[in-house]
Structure formats: C-alpha cells, structure tokens
PDB file of N, H, CA, C and O in Angstrom:
ATOM      1  N   UNK A   1       1.427 -36.576   2.084  1.00  0.00           N
ATOM      2  CA  UNK A   1       0.902 -33.958   1.016  1.00  0.00           C
ATOM      3  C   UNK A   1       0.682 -33.716   0.373  1.00  0.00           C
ATOM      4  O   UNK A   1       1.640 -33.106  -0.101  1.00  0.00           O
ATOM      5  N   UNK A   2      -0.712 -33.672  -0.770  1.00  0.00           N
ATOM      6  H   UNK A   2      -1.491 -34.168  -0.386  1.00  0.00           H
ATOM      7  CA  UNK A   2      -0.451 -32.982  -1.284  1.00  0.00           C
ATOM      8  C   UNK A   2       0.279 -32.091  -1.786  1.00  0.00           C
ATOM      9  O   UNK A   2       1.006 -32.217  -2.771  1.00  0.00           O
ATOM     10  N   UNK A   3       0.062 -30.803  -0.892  1.00  0.00           N
ATOM     11  H   UNK A   3      -0.528 -30.700  -0.092  1.00  0.00           H
ATOM     12  CA  UNK A   3       0.293 -29.216  -1.060  1.00  0.00           C
ATOM     13  C   UNK A   3       1.841 -29.024  -0.096  1.00  0.00           C
ATOM     14  O   UNK A   3       2.542 -29.884   0.437  1.00  0.00           O
ATOM     15  N   UNK A   4       1.997 -27.413  -0.161  1.00  0.00           N
ATOM     16  H   UNK A   4       1.428 -26.714  -0.594  1.00  0.00           H
ATOM     17  CA  UNK A   4       3.216 -27.112   0.535  1.00  0.00           C
ATOM     18  C   UNK A   4       2.510 -25.663   0.757  1.00  0.00           C
ATOM     19  O   UNK A   4       2.072 -24.999  -0.183  1.00  0.00           O
ATOM     20  N   UNK A   5       2.443 -25.175   2.386  1.00  0.00           N
ATOM     21  H   UNK A   5       2.799 -25.714   3.149  1.00  0.00           H
ATOM     22  CA  UNK A   5       2.115 -23.647   2.662  1.00  0.00           C
ATOM     23  C   UNK A   5       3.230 -23.230   2.603  1.00  0.00           C
ATOM     24  O   UNK A   5       4.318 -23.778   2.783  1.00  0.00           O
ATOM     25  N   UNK A   6       2.815 -21.759   2.220  1.00  0.00           N
ATOM     26  H   UNK A   6       1.932 -21.314   2.073  1.00  0.00           H
ATOM     27  CA  UNK A   6       3.973 -20.719   2.016  1.00  0.00           C
ATOM     28  C   UNK A   6       3.742 -19.897   2.702  1.00  0.00           C
ATOM     29  O   UNK A   6       3.500 -18.893   2.032  1.00  0.00           O
ATOM     30  N   UNK A   7       3.628 -19.617   4.285  1.00  0.00           N
ATOM     31  H   UNK A   7       3.825 -20.432   4.829  1.00  0.00           H
ATOM     32  CA  UNK A   7       3.216 -18.881   5.137  1.00  0.00           C
ATOM     33  C   UNK A   7       4.338 -17.411   5.281  1.00  0.00           C
ATOM     34  O   UNK A   7       5.485 -17.669   5.644  1.00  0.00           O
ATOM     35  N   UNK A   8       4.015 -16.052   5.021  1.00  0.00           N
ATOM     36  H   UNK A   8       3.083 -15.843   4.725  1.00  0.00           H
ATOM     37  CA  UNK A   8       4.802 -14.828   4.579  1.00  0.00           C
ATOM     38  C   UNK A   8       3.862 -13.766   5.566  1.00  0.00           C
ATOM     39  O   UNK A   8       2.780 -13.185   5.473  1.00  0.00           O
ATOM     40  N   UNK A   9       5.128 -13.908   6.705  1.00  0.00           N
ATOM     41  H   UNK A   9       6.006 -14.380   6.781  1.00  0.00           H
ATOM     42  CA  UNK A   9       5.028 -12.231   7.834  1.00  0.00           C
ATOM     43  C   UNK A   9       4.751 -11.552   7.608  1.00  0.00           C
ATOM     44  O   UNK A   9       5.836 -11.002   7.419  1.00  0.00           O
ATOM     45  N   UNK A  10       3.334 -10.099   7.129  1.00  0.00           N
ATOM     46  H   UNK A  10       2.453 -10.546   7.282  1.00  0.00           H
ATOM     47  CA  UNK A  10       3.270  -9.647   6.904  1.00  0.00           C
ATOM     48  C   UNK A  10       3.212  -8.316   8.358  1.00  0.00           C
ATOM     49  O   UNK A  10       2.653  -8.483   9.442  1.00  0.00           O
ATOM     50  N   UNK A  11       3.888  -7.206   7.950  1.00  0.00           N
ATOM     51  H   UNK A  11       4.342  -7.070   7.070  1.00  0.00           H
ATOM     52  CA  UNK A  11       3.505  -6.323   9.490  1.00  0.00           C
ATOM     53  C   UNK A  11       3.325  -4.470   8.267  1.00  0.00           C
ATOM     54  O   UNK A  11       4.157  -3.985   7.500  1.00  0.00           O
ATOM     55  N   UNK A  12       2.057  -4.023   8.594  1.00  0.00           N
ATOM     56  H   UNK A  12       1.381  -4.416   9.217  1.00  0.00           H
ATOM     57  CA  UNK A  12       1.361  -3.030   7.428  1.00  0.00           C
ATOM     58  C   UNK A  12       1.603  -1.673   8.646  1.00  0.00           C
ATOM     59  O   UNK A  12       2.568  -1.887   9.379  1.00  0.00           O
ATOM     60  N   UNK A  13       0.948  -0.520   8.887  1.00  0.00           N
ATOM     61  H   UNK A  13       0.164  -0.346   8.291  1.00  0.00           H
ATOM     62  CA  UNK A  13       1.236   0.667   8.713  1.00  0.00           C
ATOM     63  C   UNK A  13       0.408   1.699   7.882  1.00  0.00           C
ATOM     64  O   UNK A  13       0.409   2.140   6.733  1.00  0.00           O
ATOM     65  N   UNK A  14      -0.072   1.810   8.667  1.00  0.00           N
ATOM     66  H   UNK A  14      -0.073   1.452   9.601  1.00  0.00           H
ATOM     67  CA  UNK A  14      -1.519   2.673   7.351  1.00  0.00           C
ATOM     68  C   UNK A  14      -3.288   2.939   8.496  1.00  0.00           C
ATOM     69  O   UNK A  14      -3.767   2.011   9.147  1.00  0.00           O
ATOM     70  N   UNK A  15      -3.665   3.791   8.468  1.00  0.00           N
ATOM     71  H   UNK A  15      -3.276   4.545   7.939  1.00  0.00           H
ATOM     72  CA  UNK A  15      -4.468   4.356   8.439  1.00  0.00           C
ATOM     73  C   UNK A  15      -5.618   2.960   8.353  1.00  0.00           C
ATOM     74  O   UNK A  15      -5.697   2.203   7.385  1.00  0.00           O
ATOM     75  N   UNK A  16      -6.415   2.869   9.567  1.00  0.00           N
ATOM     76  H   UNK A  16      -6.351   3.484  10.353  1.00  0.00           H
ATOM     77  CA  UNK A  16      -7.637   1.695   9.157  1.00  0.00           C
ATOM     78  C   UNK A  16      -7.876   1.093   8.068  1.00  0.00           C
ATOM     79  O   UNK A  16      -7.450  -0.008   7.719  1.00  0.00           O
ATOM     80  N   UNK A  17      -8.899   2.154   7.232  1.00  0.00           N
ATOM     81  H   UNK A  17      -9.245   3.048   7.516  1.00  0.00           H
ATOM     82  CA  UNK A  17      -9.255   1.875   6.093  1.00  0.00           C
ATOM     83  C   UNK A  17      -8.445   1.942   5.650  1.00  0.00           C
ATOM     84  O   UNK A  17      -8.203   3.044   6.142  1.00  0.00           O
ATOM     85  N   UNK A  18      -7.484   1.736   4.959  1.00  0.00           N
ATOM     86  H   UNK A  18      -7.681   0.840   4.559  1.00  0.00           H
ATOM     87  CA  UNK A  18      -6.154   2.125   4.088  1.00  0.00           C
ATOM     88  C   UNK A  18      -5.726   0.092   4.230  1.00  0.00           C
ATOM     89  O   UNK A  18      -5.629  -0.671   3.269  1.00  0.00           O
ATOM     90  N   UNK A  19      -5.496  -0.413   6.268  1.00  0.00           N
ATOM     91  H   UNK A  19      -5.575   0.207   7.049  1.00  0.00           H
ATOM     92  CA  UNK A  19      -5.539  -1.868   6.211  1.00  0.00           C
ATOM     93  C   UNK A  19      -6.409  -2.621   5.480  1.00  0.00           C
ATOM     94  O   UNK A  19      -6.033  -3.432   4.633  1.00  0.00           O
ATOM     95  N   UNK A  20      -7.900  -2.337   5.837  1.00  0.00           N
ATOM     96  H   UNK A  20      -8.205  -1.678   6.525  1.00  0.00           H
ATOM     97  CA  UNK A  20      -8.607  -3.132   4.845  1.00  0.00           C
ATOM     98  C   UNK A  20      -9.001  -3.137   4.224  1.00  0.00           C
ATOM     99  O   UNK A  20      -9.844  -3.981   3.919  1.00  0.00           O
ATOM    100  N   UNK A  21      -8.507  -1.739   3.290  1.00  0.00           N
ATOM    101  H   UNK A  21      -7.822  -1.054   3.538  1.00  0.00           H
ATOM    102  CA  UNK A  21      -8.110  -1.979   1.767  1.00  0.00           C
ATOM    103  C   UNK A  21      -7.476  -2.861   1.435  1.00  0.00           C
ATOM    104  O   UNK A  21      -7.754  -3.370   0.349  1.00  0.00           O
ATOM    105  N   UNK A  22      -6.354  -3.410   2.240  1.00  0.00           N
ATOM    106  H   UNK A  22      -6.129  -2.997   3.122  1.00  0.00           H
ATOM    107  CA  UNK A  22      -5.507  -4.222   2.111  1.00  0.00           C
ATOM    108  C   UNK A  22      -5.993  -5.270   1.526  1.00  0.00           C
ATOM    109  O   UNK A  22      -6.064  -5.689   0.371  1.00  0.00           O
ATOM    110  N   UNK A  23      -6.523  -5.828   3.231  1.00  0.00           N
ATOM    111  H   UNK A  23      -6.465  -5.488   4.169  1.00  0.00           H
ATOM    112  CA  UNK A  23      -6.825  -7.172   2.272  1.00  0.00           C
ATOM    113  C   UNK A  23      -7.962  -7.616   2.110  1.00  0.00           C
ATOM    114  O   UNK A  23      -8.328  -8.769   2.336  1.00  0.00           O
ATOM    115  N   UNK A  24      -8.771  -6.492   1.599  1.00  0.00           N
ATOM    116  H   UNK A  24      -8.474  -5.555   1.415  1.00  0.00           H
ATOM    117  CA  UNK A  24      -9.921  -6.408   0.427  1.00  0.00           C
ATOM    118  C   UNK A  24      -8.830  -7.231  -0.554  1.00  0.00           C
ATOM    119  O   UNK A  24      -8.965  -8.440  -0.742  1.00  0.00           O
ATOM    120  N   UNK A  25      -7.946  -6.606  -1.045  1.00  0.00           N
ATOM    121  H   UNK A  25      -7.836  -5.624  -0.892  1.00  0.00           H
ATOM    122  CA  UNK A  25      -6.884  -6.590  -2.239  1.00  0.00           C
ATOM    123  C   UNK A  25      -6.382  -8.278  -2.587  1.00  0.00           C
ATOM    124  O   UNK A  25      -6.372  -9.028  -3.563  1.00  0.00           O
ATOM    125  N   UNK A  26      -5.817  -8.341  -0.500  1.00  0.00           N
ATOM    126  H   UNK A  26      -5.825  -7.732   0.293  1.00  0.00           H
ATOM    127  CA  UNK A  26      -5.076  -9.708  -1.133  1.00  0.00           C
ATOM    128  C   UNK A  26      -6.582 -11.321  -0.960  1.00  0.00           C
ATOM    129  O   UNK A  26      -6.252 -12.470  -0.667  1.00  0.00           O
ATOM    130  N   UNK A  27      -8.056 -10.895  -1.232  1.00  0.00           N
ATOM    131  H   UNK A  27      -8.324  -9.962  -1.470  1.00  0.00           H
ATOM    132  CA  UNK A  27      -8.855 -11.826  -1.066  1.00  0.00           C
ATOM    133  C   UNK A  27      -9.273 -11.939  -2.436  1.00  0.00           C
ATOM    134  O   UNK A  27     -10.038 -12.787  -2.896  1.00  0.00           O
ATOM    135  N   UNK A  28      -8.360 -10.456  -3.399  1.00  0.00           N
ATOM    136  H   UNK A  28      -7.739  -9.767  -3.026  1.00  0.00           H
ATOM    137  CA  UNK A  28      -8.911 -10.394  -4.926  1.00  0.00           C
ATOM    138  C   UNK A  28      -8.272 -11.379  -5.970  1.00  0.00           C
ATOM    139  O   UNK A  28      -8.527 -11.507  -7.168  1.00  0.00           O
ATOM    140  N   UNK A  29      -7.049 -12.272  -4.891  1.00  0.00           N
ATOM    141  H   UNK A  29      -6.842 -12.169  -3.918  1.00  0.00           H
ATOM    142  CA  UNK A  29      -6.035 -12.724  -5.313  1.00  0.00           C
ATOM    143  C   UNK A  29      -6.387 -13.839  -6.013  1.00  0.00           C
ATOM    144  O   UNK A  29      -7.263 -14.399  -5.354  1.00  0.00           O
ATOM    145  N   UNK A  30      -6.008 -14.845  -7.655  1.00  0.00           N
ATOM    146  H   UNK A  30      -5.297 -14.390  -8.190  1.00  0.00           H
ATOM    147  CA  UNK A  30      -6.419 -15.201  -8.009  1.00  0.00           C
ATOM    148  C   UNK A  30      -5.816 -16.736  -8.067  1.00  0.00           C
ATOM    149  O   UNK A  30      -5.570 -17.473  -9.021  1.00  0.00           O
ATOM    150  N   UNK A  31      -5.636 -16.959  -6.161  1.00  0.00           N
ATOM    151  H   UNK A  31      -5.835 -16.360  -5.386  1.00  0.00           H
ATOM    152  CA  UNK A  31      -5.229 -18.168  -5.620  1.00  0.00           C
ATOM    153  C   UNK A  31      -5.546 -18.213  -4.686  1.00  0.00           C
ATOM    154  O   UNK A  31      -6.129 -17.231  -4.226  1.00  0.00           O
ATOM    155  N   UNK A  32      -5.385 -19.116  -4.063  1.00  0.00           N
ATOM    156  H   UNK A  32      -4.911 -19.914  -4.437  1.00  0.00           H
ATOM    157  CA  UNK A  32      -5.804 -19.531  -1.993  1.00  0.00           C
ATOM    158  C   UNK A  32      -4.758 -18.812  -1.905  1.00  0.00           C
ATOM    159  O   UNK A  32      -3.630 -18.993  -2.365  1.00  0.00           O
ATOM    160  N   UNK A  33      -5.539 -17.303  -0.785  1.00  0.00           N
ATOM    161  H   UNK A  33      -6.455 -17.156  -0.412  1.00  0.00           H
ATOM    162  CA  UNK A  33      -4.982 -17.053   0.286  1.00  0.00           C
ATOM    163  C   UNK A  33      -5.344 -16.567   1.798  1.00  0.00           C
ATOM    164  O   UNK A  33      -6.015 -15.580   2.103  1.00  0.00           O
ATOM    165  N   UNK A  34      -4.736 -17.500   2.656  1.00  0.00           N
ATOM    166  H   UNK A  34      -4.192 -18.301   2.409  1.00  0.00           H
ATOM    167  CA  UNK A  34      -5.774 -17.298   4.056  1.00  0.00           C
ATOM    168  C   UNK A  34      -4.598 -15.878   4.921  1.00  0.00           C
ATOM    169  O   UNK A  34      -3.440 -16.038   5.306  1.00  0.00           O
ATOM    170  N   UNK A  35      -5.256 -14.881   4.974  1.00  0.00           N
ATOM    171  H   UNK A  35      -6.197 -14.751   4.662  1.00  0.00           H
ATOM    172  CA  UNK A  35      -4.806 -14.187   6.591  1.00  0.00           C
ATOM    173  C   UNK A  35      -4.460 -14.274   7.957  1.00  0.00           C
ATOM    174  O   UNK A  35      -5.172 -13.434   8.508  1.00  0.00           O
ATOM    175  N   UNK A  36      -3.605 -14.949   8.988  1.00  0.00           N
ATOM    176  H   UNK A  36      -3.027 -15.631   8.541  1.00  0.00           H
ATOM    177  CA  UNK A  36      -4.341 -15.252   9.749  1.00  0.00           C
ATOM    178  C   UNK A  36      -3.183 -14.958  10.590  1.00  0.00           C
ATOM    179  O   UNK A  36      -2.070 -14.840  10.079  1.00  0.00           O
ATOM    180  N   UNK A  37      -3.431 -14.791  12.238  1.00  0.00           N
ATOM    181  H   UNK A  37      -4.336 -14.886  12.653  1.00  0.00           H
ATOM    182  CA  UNK A  37      -2.990 -14.549  13.331  1.00  0.00           C
ATOM    183  C   UNK A  37      -2.318 -12.229  13.275  1.00  0.00           C
ATOM    184  O   UNK A  37      -1.414 -11.453  13.586  1.00  0.00           O
ATOM    185  N   UNK A  38      -4.086 -12.372  12.441  1.00  0.00           N
ATOM    186  H   UNK A  38      -4.820 -13.003  12.189  1.00  0.00           H
ATOM    187  CA  UNK A  38      -3.902 -10.790  12.936  1.00  0.00           C
ATOM    188  C   UNK A  38      -3.527  -9.844  14.097  1.00  0.00           C
ATOM    189  O   UNK A  38      -4.564  -9.959  14.751  1.00  0.00           O
ATOM    190  N   UNK A  39      -2.744  -8.969  14.821  1.00  0.00           N
ATOM    191  H   UNK A  39      -1.902  -8.875  14.290  1.00  0.00           H
ATOM    192  CA  UNK A  39      -2.745  -8.174  15.862  1.00  0.00           C
ATOM    193  C   UNK A  39      -2.876  -6.815  15.369  1.00  0.00           C
ATOM    194  O   UNK A  39      -1.932  -6.264  14.801  1.00  0.00           O
ATOM    195  N   UNK A  40      -4.309  -6.085  15.606  1.00  0.00           N
ATOM    196  H   UNK A  40      -5.075  -6.532  16.067  1.00  0.00           H
ATOM    197  CA  UNK A  40      -3.487  -4.317  15.551  1.00  0.00           C
ATOM    198  C   UNK A  40      -4.089  -4.118  16.387  1.00  0.00           C
ATOM    199  O   UNK A  40      -5.171  -4.556  16.778  1.00  0.00           O
ATOM    200  N   UNK A  41      -2.658  -2.638  17.122  1.00  0.00           N
ATOM    201  H   UNK A  41      -1.779  -2.282  16.804  1.00  0.00           H
ATOM    202  CA  UNK A  41      -2.159  -2.539  17.500  1.00  0.00           C
ATOM    203  C   UNK A  41      -2.958  -0.646  17.805  1.00  0.00           C
ATOM    204  O   UNK A  41      -3.172   0.018  16.790  1.00  0.00           O
ATOM    205  N   UNK A  42      -3.107  -0.374  18.413  1.00  0.00           N
ATOM    206  H   UNK A  42      -2.934  -0.913  19.237  1.00  0.00           H
ATOM    207  CA  UNK A  42      -3.531   1.400  19.618  1.00  0.00           C
ATOM    208  C   UNK A  42      -3.280   2.336  18.086  1.00  0.00           C
ATOM    209  O   UNK A  42      -2.100   2.556  17.812  1.00  0.00           O
ATOM    210  N   UNK A  43      -4.270   2.836  17.182  1.00  0.00           N
ATOM    211  H   UNK A  43      -5.229   2.658  17.405  1.00  0.00           H
ATOM    212  CA  UNK A  43      -4.329   4.067  16.696  1.00  0.00           C
ATOM    213  C   UNK A  43      -3.610   4.949  17.395  1.00  0.00           C
ATOM    214  O   UNK A  43      -4.005   5.191  18.536  1.00  0.00           O
ATOM    215  N   UNK A  44      -2.442   5.611  16.913  1.00  0.00           N
ATOM    216  H   UNK A  44      -2.121   5.414  15.986  1.00  0.00           H
ATOM    217  CA  UNK A  44      -1.579   7.043  17.089  1.00  0.00           C
ATOM    218  C   UNK A  44      -2.063   8.013  15.768  1.00  0.00           C
ATOM    219  O   UNK A  44      -2.540   7.933  14.636  1.00  0.00           O
ATOM    220  N   UNK A  45      -1.634   8.870  16.660  1.00  0.00           N
ATOM    221  H   UNK A  45      -1.247   8.935  17.579  1.00  0.00           H
ATOM    222  CA  UNK A  45      -1.177  10.826  15.841  1.00  0.00           C
ATOM    223  C   UNK A  45      -0.138  10.529  15.154  1.00  0.00           C
ATOM    224  O   UNK A  45       0.577   9.793  15.834  1.00  0.00           O
ATOM    225  N   UNK A  46       0.340  10.751  14.062  1.00  0.00           N
ATOM    226  H   UNK A  46      -0.240  11.349  13.509  1.00  0.00           H
ATOM    227  CA  UNK A  46       1.651  10.679  13.544  1.00  0.00           C
ATOM    228  C   UNK A  46       0.982  12.374  12.315  1.00  0.00           C
ATOM    229  O   UNK A  46       0.149  12.617  11.441  1.00  0.00           O
ATOM    230  N   UNK A  47       2.135  13.100  13.150  1.00  0.00           N
ATOM    231  H   UNK A  47       2.811  12.902  13.860  1.00  0.00           H
ATOM    232  CA  UNK A  47       2.582  14.325  12.527  1.00  0.00           C
ATOM    233  C   UNK A  47       2.417  14.175  10.223  1.00  0.00           C
ATOM    234  O   UNK A  47       3.115  13.533   9.437  1.00  0.00           O
ATOM    235  N   UNK A  48       1.218  15.086   9.975  1.00  0.00           N
ATOM    236  H   UNK A  48       0.651  15.607  10.613  1.00  0.00           H
ATOM    237  CA  UNK A  48       1.242  14.759   8.582  1.00  0.00           C
ATOM    238  C   UNK A  48       0.387  13.023   8.218  1.00  0.00           C
ATOM    239  O   UNK A  48       0.562  12.448   7.144  1.00  0.00           O
ATOM    240  N   UNK A  49      -0.096  12.708   8.837  1.00  0.00           N
ATOM    241  H   UNK A  49      -0.237  13.175   9.710  1.00  0.00           H
ATOM    242  CA  UNK A  49       0.147  11.154   8.323  1.00  0.00           C
ATOM    243  C   UNK A  49      -1.754  10.882   8.727  1.00  0.00           C
ATOM    244  O   UNK A  49      -2.358  10.178   7.919  1.00  0.00           O
ATOM    245  N   UNK A  50      -2.402  11.342   9.704  1.00  0.00           N
ATOM    246  H   UNK A  50      -1.911  11.915  10.361  1.00  0.00           H
ATOM    247  CA  UNK A  50      -3.757  11.106  10.230  1.00  0.00           C
ATOM    248  C   UNK A  50      -3.024   9.938  11.004  1.00  0.00           C
ATOM    249  O   UNK A  50      -1.871   9.528  11.137  1.00  0.00           O
ATOM    250  N   UNK A  51      -4.384   9.594  11.474  1.00  0.00           N
ATOM    251  H   UNK A  51      -5.320   9.927  11.365  1.00  0.00           H
ATOM    252  CA  UNK A  51      -3.515   8.181  12.593  1.00  0.00           C
ATOM    253  C   UNK A  51      -3.639   6.789  11.567  1.00  0.00           C
ATOM    254  O   UNK A  51      -4.236   6.362  10.579  1.00  0.00           O
ATOM    255  N   UNK A  52      -2.115   6.263  13.074  1.00  0.00           N
ATOM    256  H   UNK A  52      -1.630   6.610  13.877  1.00  0.00           H
ATOM    257  CA  UNK A  52      -1.802   5.081  11.936  1.00  0.00           C
ATOM    258  C   UNK A  52      -1.976   4.090  12.519  1.00  0.00           C
ATOM    259  O   UNK A  52      -2.029   4.308  13.730  1.00  0.00           O
ATOM    260  N   UNK A  53      -2.143   2.671  12.158  1.00  0.00           N
ATOM    261  H   UNK A  53      -2.100   2.494  11.174  1.00  0.00           H
ATOM    262  CA  UNK A  53      -2.454   1.800  12.938  1.00  0.00           C
ATOM    263  C   UNK A  53      -1.552   0.754  12.987  1.00  0.00           C
ATOM    264  O   UNK A  53      -1.369   0.803  11.771  1.00  0.00           O
ATOM    265  N   UNK A  54      -0.756  -0.241  13.370  1.00  0.00           N
ATOM    266  H   UNK A  54      -0.906  -0.281  14.358  1.00  0.00           H
ATOM    267  CA  UNK A  54       0.158  -1.012  13.135  1.00  0.00           C
ATOM    268  C   UNK A  54      -0.823  -2.625  12.827  1.00  0.00           C
ATOM    269  O   UNK A  54      -2.026  -2.685  13.078  1.00  0.00           O
ATOM    270  N   UNK A  55       0.040  -3.908  12.214  1.00  0.00           N
ATOM    271  H   UNK A  55       1.017  -3.860  12.011  1.00  0.00           H
ATOM    272  CA  UNK A  55      -0.573  -4.652  12.031  1.00  0.00           C
ATOM    273  C   UNK A  55       0.085  -5.614  11.613  1.00  0.00           C
ATOM    274  O   UNK A  55       0.687  -5.486  10.547  1.00  0.00           O
ATOM    275  N   UNK A  56       0.158  -7.016  12.450  1.00  0.00           N
ATOM    276  H   UNK A  56      -0.330  -7.120  13.317  1.00  0.00           H
ATOM    277  CA  UNK A  56       0.514  -8.381  11.510  1.00  0.00           C
ATOM    278  C   UNK A  56       0.221  -8.836  11.221  1.00  0.00           C
ATOM    279  O   UNK A  56      -1.005  -8.946  11.263  1.00  0.00           O
ATOM    280  N   UNK A  57       0.737  -9.376  10.795  1.00  0.00           N
ATOM    281  H   UNK A  57       1.733  -9.288  10.762  1.00  0.00           H
ATOM    282  CA  UNK A  57      -0.394 -10.976  10.616  1.00  0.00           C
ATOM    283  C   UNK A  57       0.858 -12.048   9.356  1.00  0.00           C
ATOM    284  O   UNK A  57       1.991 -12.081   8.874  1.00  0.00           O
ATOM    285  N   UNK A  58      -0.262 -12.632   9.399  1.00  0.00           N
ATOM    286  H   UNK A  58      -1.182 -12.606   9.790  1.00  0.00           H
ATOM    287  CA  UNK A  58       0.583 -14.004   8.144  1.00  0.00           C
ATOM    288  C   UNK A  58      -0.185 -14.415   7.737  1.00  0.00           C
ATOM    289  O   UNK A  58      -1.193 -15.057   8.031  1.00  0.00           O
ATOM    290  N   UNK A  59       0.551 -13.827   6.553  1.00  0.00           N
ATOM    291  H   UNK A  59       1.370 -13.306   6.314  1.00  0.00           H
ATOM    292  CA  UNK A  59      -0.506 -13.828   4.632  1.00  0.00           C
ATOM    293  C   UNK A  59       0.263 -15.813   4.238  1.00  0.00           C
ATOM    294  O   UNK A  59       1.457 -16.083   4.366  1.00  0.00           O
ATOM    295  N   UNK A  60      -0.667 -16.695   3.851  1.00  0.00           N
ATOM    296  H   UNK A  60      -1.637 -16.476   3.747  1.00  0.00           H
ATOM    297  CA  UNK A  60      -0.736 -18.063   4.175  1.00  0.00           C
ATOM    298  C   UNK A  60      -0.942 -18.308   2.456  1.00  0.00           C
ATOM    299  O   UNK A  60      -1.879 -17.694   1.946  1.00  0.00           O
ATOM    300  N   UNK A  61      -0.483 -18.783   1.974  1.00  0.00           N
ATOM    301  H   UNK A  61       0.278 -19.281   2.389  1.00  0.00           H
ATOM    302  CA  UNK A  61      -0.392 -19.519   0.550  1.00  0.00           C
ATOM    303  C   UNK A  61      -0.259 -20.795  -0.225  1.00  0.00           C
ATOM    304  O   UNK A  61       0.621 -20.488  -1.030  1.00  0.00           O
ATOM    305  N   UNK A  62      -0.610 -22.118  -0.496  1.00  0.00           N
ATOM    306  H   UNK A  62      -1.324 -22.367   0.159  1.00  0.00           H
ATOM    307  CA  UNK A  62      -0.621 -23.368  -0.618  1.00  0.00           C
ATOM    308  C   UNK A  62      -0.320 -23.757  -1.858  1.00  0.00           C
ATOM    309  O   UNK A  62      -1.172 -24.015  -2.710  1.00  0.00           O
ATOM    310  N   UNK A  63       1.136 -23.832  -2.060  1.00  0.00           N
ATOM    311  H   UNK A  63       1.827 -23.623  -1.368  1.00  0.00           H
ATOM    312  CA  UNK A  63       1.807 -24.736  -4.073  1.00  0.00           C
ATOM    313  C   UNK A  63       1.307 -26.162  -3.569  1.00  0.00           C
ATOM    314  O   UNK A  63       1.227 -26.567  -2.410  1.00  0.00           O
ATOM    315  N   UNK A  64       0.824 -27.162  -5.407  1.00  0.00           N
ATOM    316  H   UNK A  64       0.889 -26.833  -6.349  1.00  0.00           H
ATOM    317  CA  UNK A  64       0.754 -28.419  -5.130  1.00  0.00           C
ATOM    318  C   UNK A  64       1.974 -28.820  -5.292  1.00  0.00           C
ATOM    319  O   UNK A  64       2.786 -28.211  -5.988  1.00  0.00           O
ATOM    320  N   UNK A  65       2.297 -30.220  -4.469  1.00  0.00           N
ATOM    321  H   UNK A  65       1.637 -30.715  -3.904  1.00  0.00           H
ATOM    322  CA  UNK A  65       3.539 -31.251  -4.408  1.00  0.00           C
ATOM    323  C   UNK A  65       3.435 -32.078  -5.942  1.00  0.00           C
ATOM    324  O   UNK A  65       2.490 -32.846  -6.120  1.00  0.00           O
ATOM    325  N   UNK A  66       4.512 -31.859  -7.070  1.00  0.00           N
ATOM    326  H   UNK A  66       5.280 -31.235  -6.925  1.00  0.00           H
ATOM    327  CA  UNK A  66       4.489 -32.950  -7.741  1.00  0.00           C
ATOM    328  C   UNK A  66       5.110 -34.231  -7.348  1.00  0.00           C
ATOM    329  O   UNK A  66       6.330 -34.317  -7.210  1.00  0.00           O
ATOM    330  N   UNK A  67       3.881 -35.770  -7.063  1.00  0.00           N
ATOM    331  H   UNK A  67       2.890 -35.700  -7.175  1.00  0.00           H
ATOM    332  CA  UNK A  67       5.038 -36.415  -5.851  1.00  0.00           C
ATOM    333  C   UNK A  67       5.503 -37.204  -7.293  1.00  0.00           C
ATOM    334  O   UNK A  67       4.663 -37.652  -8.073  1.00  0.00           O
ATOM    335  N   UNK A  68       6.366 -37.261  -7.426  1.00  0.00           N
ATOM    336  H   UNK A  68       7.048 -36.897  -6.792  1.00  0.00           H
ATOM    337  CA  UNK A  68       6.808 -38.577  -8.909  1.00  0.00           C
ATOM    338  C   UNK A  68       7.257 -39.589  -8.056  1.00  0.00           C
ATOM    339  O   UNK A  68       7.656 -40.657  -8.521  1.00  0.00           O
TER     340      UNK A  68
END
C-alpha cells in the first residue's frame, strides 16, 4: 500500500446553508479530501440563532507512504 488514509470525525452545528458552505470549503482544499458517513439531524429552533442542524461526518484525506 503506497498511501495511508487519515480519517477525522467532525460534528457541525449551524444553519443548513452554513453546513453546505463548510462542505464547499472542504471541496476547495488543495488536496484529496472525501466526506463520508454524513448524518444530519432535524433542524431545531434555537433562540437568537435561528434553525440549527446538527451534522456529523467523517472527513478523510490521504498521505503517501515512503517505503524505504
């Protein structure tokens, strides 16, 4: 195997459009990054913050392994 995967578990709480903006920023990173196992909860009204959606996912990137 010439690469290792580096999974990072992420939890996000924010508006739906903010969550999509986060995924858009991840897509523009200068390396290969996959977002997997996305789970979004029901939106709940939070006083002073509007409707908040809790989202969890795994962000996975990769690193080359130098075999010497």
